[in-house]
N, C-alpha and C positions, 0 to 999 in steps of 0.2 A: 776398073783401072787397075792394073799391076804396078807395083812400087818397085823399083829397082833398090835392091838392099847393097850396103857397102860392107858387110861382113856375112860370114856363114858358119855355122857351127860345124866344125869338122869331126870333133871327137869329145864325147861327154861321158860321165859317170855318175850315177845317181843311186842313194840309198834310199829305198822306199819301205815305209812301215804301213802295212793295211790294217784294217779294223780288226781282223781276226788275230792279231799279233804276229803276223809273219814279216819277217824282214827279207827285202830282195834287194838284190844288187843289180844295176844294169849299165851296160856299157853299150854306146851307140857310136858308131863311125860312119863318115862318108867316103864313098868312093871317089878320089880326087882325079881319076882319071879325065873326067870330063872338064877339069879345071886347068888341065896342062897349057891349053892355048892361051891363057891368060897370063902365064908366067914365062920369065925366062928359063932356059934350061937349069941354070944354077939354082934359080928360085924354087922351081919344081922339085929338083932333087933334094934340097934342103927341107922343104916341106915333107916329102915322103919320109925322109930320115927322122924328121920330128915326130911325125905321126906314128911310126915304128917304134920307136923310142918311148913314147908316151904309152902306146898300147901296152908295151912289155912292162912298163911300171905299174899301170892300171891293173893288168893281171896278177901283178904281186900283190896288190893292195887287195884285190879280190880274194886271193888265195889265202891271205893272213885273215882278213875277216871271217871267211867261212870256218879256218881251222880254230878261231877263237869260239865261234858258235858252236862248233861241233864239240869242242872241249867242256864248254859251259853246259851244253846237254848231257854229255856224259857224266859230269860230276854231280848233276842233279839227280841221278837215278838211285 
């Protein structure tokens, strides 16, 4: 029996560290087009804007982390 959820993960960002010592960043997002029917037009546009802005900020975080790691590797040589 399927249980109806009251929330959905629309956007997430993870930092993963594996056993080999590799650091991985991962951003996942959900296509919200299918959710449009559940919102008023104003709510849907607000959600789209928030997801767009959050994605841009997460990209900035990702680029910063990547540049820090790259500079650390270059300094250790």
